[in-house]
N, C-alpha and C positions, 0 to 999 in steps of 0.2 A: 668290609669283609676282606680277609687276608687272601693271598694267593693260595695258601694251603687250604683254606676253607672252600675255595672255588674248585678244588680237585674233583675230578670225575673218575669214572671207571674203577672205583674201589681202591684207589691208591691208599696206602697205609699212612695215616697222619701220626707223627711222633714229635716229641720235643727234641730239639737239636742236641741237648745234653745227654740224651739216651743213646745217640748214635755217633757222637763225635766228642773229642777232647777239646776243651777250650782253655787256652793258657793266656793270661794277661801278662805283659812284659813289665820291665822295671828299669831303673836308671841307677848305675853305680854313682857313688858320691863324686861330685866334680872337685871336691877338695883334696882328693887323693890322686895325684898324677899317675901313679902306677896302675890305676884301673883303666886308663885310657891309652889309645894308640897301639893296641895289640892287633891281632889278626882275625878277630871274631867280628863278622859283620853285625852291626847294631842299627836298627831301623827306627826313624822318627815317624810320627803320624803323617807329616806332610808328604812323605814318600809313597804313601798309599795311592796318591794320584797318578803314579806311573802305570797303574792298572795291572801290569805284569812285571814283577820285580826281579830283575836280573842283576842288579847291583845297588848298593846303598853307600852313603857317604861315611856313616859313623863306624868306628872301630873301638872295641874294648878288649881287655886282656882276660885271661882265664881267672885271675884273682878278682877282676871287676865283675865277671859273670857270677862267681861264687858269692860275692858280697851283696848281690842285688836279687830282685825277684825275676830278673830276665831269664827266659828259658830258651835254650838253643834247639831250634826245631828244623828238621829236615824237610825238604820240599816233596810234593807240593803241599802248601797250606794256604788257607784263606786268611789274609790279613784284613782285619776290620777295624777302622778308625772309631774310637769310642767317644772322643770329645771334640769340642770345637764348635763355635757359633757360625762359622762359614759353611762352605759346601763339603768340607772334609768329613765331618762326623757322619757315620753311616756308609761311607765309601768303602768298597772292598777292592782287594787286589789279590792276585795269585802269585805266591812266591815260587821262584824257579831256582833259588839257591838256599843253602842252609843259613839261617840267621836267627837273631833274637831281636826284640823290640823294646821300646820304652813303654811306660805304663799307660799310654794313650792308645795302644794298639793291642788287639787280641789276635792270637793265631789259633786257627781252628782246623783240625784234621779229622776226617771221617774214619770211623772204625772199619777195619778190613772186613769185607763181605757184606757190610750193611749200607754204607754211605760212601759214594765216590766223591772225593774232595773237589774235583774239578766241576762236577755237577752242582755241588753245594755253592761253589764260587758263582756260577751263573745264576743259580736260584736266588742267592742273596743280592747279587747285582741287580736283578729285576725288582727287588723289594726295597730299593734305596729309600723312598719316601716313607714306607712303613717302618723301616729301621729307625729313622729319625724320630718318628712319633712315639716309638717305644722307649725312648730315652727317659731316664729317671728325672724327677723334678719337672714334670710337665713338658718334656721334650727339650729342656735347656741344659740340665746338668750333665747329661751324657749317658752312654750305655755302660753296662757292667757285665761281669762274668755270669752272674745269676740271671740277668735279663736275657742274655744271649742263649744260655742253656735252656730257658723256658720257651723260646720262640718255637712255634709249631712249624713243621715242614712236612709236605706230602711227598711220599717216596714210592716210585714204581720199583720193580725188581732191579737188582744191581746192573744187569746187562742192559736194561733200557736206560738207566741213569747214564751209563757210559756212552751209549749211542747218542743221547741227547747232548751230552757234554762235547762229544766229537763234532756234532753239527755246529754248535756255537763256536767251537774253536776254529772251524773252517771259516765262518763268517768273520770272526775277529781277525784272522790272518788277512782276509781280503780287505777289511777296513784299514788295518795297519799298513798293508802294502799300498793302498790307495792314498793314504795320508803321506807316505813316503814319496810317491809319485808327485803329489801336489807340491810338497816342499821342494823337490828337485825342479819342477816346472817354474815355481816362483823364483828360485835362484837363477834359473836360465833366463827368465824374463828380465830380471834386474841386470844381468850381464848383457843381454841383447839390447836393452834400452841404452846402456852406456855406449855400446859399440855403434848403435844407430845414430846417436847424437855426437859422436866424435869421428866416425868413419863414413857413415851414410851408406846408401845403396845405389849402385851404378845402374845404367840403363838396362843391364842384363839381370837385374835382381840380386846381384851379389854384393856382399860387404866389400868395400875397398880395403886393400891391404897395404899399409905403409911400408912394411918390410920389403915386399916385392915390387911395389910401384911408388917409391918416394916422390916421384915427379908429380903425382896426383895430389900432393898435400902441400900445405904451407903452415908457417908458424903464426900464431895469433895470441892475443892476451889471454885467451882461454885454452891455450895449448895448440897442438898440431891438429889441423882440420883440413878437409878437402879444399883445394885451391879455388874452386868456383863458389864456395860459400861466402856469404857476407857476414862481417862482424858489425853489429848494429846495436845502438841503444834501444831500450824499449820505446822511448819517445819516437824513434824513427819508424816504428812499425805500428803506431797507433793513429787513429783519427781523433784529433783533439786531446784533451787532458782527461785524466781519471776523474770520475764524479762520485762523491760520497753519497751514501744513501740517506735515509731519513728514519728516525726512531721515535715514533709517537708513543704515547702511553698505551700499554696493552689493554685491549678491550676485555671486559669481564665475561662476555658472551659471544656466541657465533654471530659474525656480521656479514659473512660472505666475502671477506677480504682477509688475507693472511700476511704475516711478516716473517721473514727468515730469522732464525736465531743464528748466532755465530757458529754453533756446532754443525750447521748445514755444510760448511766447508771443511772437508776431512782430508787426510793424506791421500785418499783415493778419489778425490774430486767432490763434486756436488752430491749431497744426499739429503732428501727432504725429511730429516730426522728430528728437527727442532723447530717446529712451526708454532707461531703465536697468532692470536686474534688481533687484527689491526682495526682501528676505528673506521667506520663506514663513511663518515661525512667530513673527514679531514682532507681539505683540498691539497695540502702539501704532499700527500701520499702519491698524487698523480705523477710527479716528476720521478718518483722512485719505483714506479710499476715496472716489473720485469717482463721481458719478451723471451720466447724460446731461443736459446743459443747465446744469451748474454753472458759475457765473461766477468767473473767476480773474483776479487782478491780481498782477504781479510787485512785490515790495517791495524788491528789491535788484538793481542792475545798473549799467551806465554811466549817466551823466546823460541821455544821449539815449534810452536804452532802458528806464530804470526806469519803472514804472507802466504798462507794456504790459498789455493786457487780452485776454481771449478767452473764448468760451463752449465748454466742454469737450464734445466729441462722443465718445460711447461707441465705443471701439475693439475691443470684444468680449473684452477681457481685464481682470481686476481691476487697477485702476490707482490709485495714490495721488499726491498732489501734495506738493511739497517745502516745507521751512520757508521758503524764499525767495519763496513765493507766499502770497497770502491768498485765501480763498474768501468771496465776498459773496453774500448772498441777498436779492434785491429783493422789496419788498412789492407790494401790489396797485395801487400808483400807477403802476408801470412794468413793462414786459416785460423779460426778460433780454436780448433782442437789441437793444432800444432803449437799454438801459443801456450795452451794448457800444458802440453808435454814439456816445452822449454822451461816454463816457470816452475815445474816440479823438479827439474834437473838440479842435482846437488850443487854444481858450481854457481848456478843462478840463485838458488835458495841461500847459499852462503853470503852472497852479496846483499840480499835483502835483509836477512837476519842480522848481518853485521852492522847495518845502519839503524837498526831498531833502537829507540830511545825510551827511557822511562826510569823513574826512581824505584818503582815497585818491583819486587822480585818475581811477582806472578804475572803482571801485565806490562807489556811494552808496546810501542807504536812505531809504525813506519808511515811516512808521508808520501804524497804524490811525487815530490822531488826525487826521493830515493828510488821509487819505482821507475820513474822516467829515465834516470841515469844508469839503471842496471844494464849491463852489457850481455848480449847473447849472440848466438850464431843463427843464421837464417839461410837454409838451402833454397834452391829454386822451387817454385810451387809444385812442379811435377815430382820432384824428389820428396817433398813434404808428404805428398799423398802415398808414395811408396813406403815411406817410413811408418806412417800411420797404419797402413794396411798390414805391415809386418807386426806391429804392436797388437793390432786387433786379433790377428791369428794366434799370437801367443796368449792373449787374454782368453780367447775362445777355448784353447786347450785346457787352461786352468778351470774355466767354468764347466766344461764337460766333465772333468774329473770330480769337481765339487758336486755336480748333479748326480753322478754315479755314487759318490760317497753318501749322499743323503738317501738315495734309494737303498743302499746297503743297511743304513741305520734303521730305516723304516721296516725293512725286511726282518731285521733282528728283533725289533720291537714287536712286530706281529707274531714272530715265532715264539718269543718269550711268553706272550699271552696264551698261545696255543699249546706249546710243548711242555711248558713248566707247570701247567695246570691239569694236564691230561685230557684237555678238550680234543686234541689231535694226538693220536698215538703213533709212536715210531715203530716202523716195521723192523723186526730184528732178523 
């Protein structure tokens, strides 16, 4: 049942083509240079994913516009992607500038006094899955002008349309603002991590400043660092040598024992996202059983991903690690979580990836020798804890914003179900 069919309170159901103009775009011939590089914004279907269109990359000339089916449409208009097997087909955006589009995008404008275009934008945005199923050719070939014009839509009075659109605009602005805050916090976190691993935090909780207090620093193979930090090889901060895991043949059924896949080590650390069934009665798995807090590093992957690290977190099921990972045991010079922080640091990762060997363009390997010879910096244990605490606070800020963002999205989803069907009426 469509959203329109769910309408209550006697909303008027009409075909979009009876209350809106639908224009499908076009592309000037690429064989004629004079059609291109003008001052008329020309939009491709991929740009629909901007959601609100304030700029586009393409430009055509007046002669290019006249020679094609492209139509120059003033804002606001709903841009609807007509084709594509990925997620783009059925996606809508609201244009905020005058533009034209290629033939894979339709521009829709509501008739004055009948259909508010911004209301239409939100209504079609809520019907993404339905739009994809309406595509010609069993949902594969794409949408068309005639298909769009025949789509039913339930409409309240114009003033209620405008009020509903205003509510969703407010939520969208809150979502956009929160995304901006998250991006800024992530950039700040990256900058903070660099500062913490080059300047550290003093006893008063402040970052050391080389410009003001150069006497507190020294030169090292890894650059200028606090003078009381040690420059050590990884070998000097480990108990024993790295130990490779074990990779038995994957079991065909649940055995009560799991094995990590290589994808469990991500740029963000350990994630239990690629687990496989391990054989139950293979005694060789005992030596590879993981304990909560074990430190793991991948020894084979692409050059970009080899050497990824993570601290294993117990998942409540006996789990082993594979042969393509190594287990490292830090000594009392360093905590396992600070070791993870150091091994993610770009100067350390460059050392590791620089020693990776392999003839394949997709998979390379590092060995225990290259891991042990990697050089890093090690603050005193008290300062390690201060640095980890500062990182945790930064991560918590990002997590809180992400939690708030998810709540906003759920709120919008619920309001779409209520306000765009008439189940809940808006007070005018």
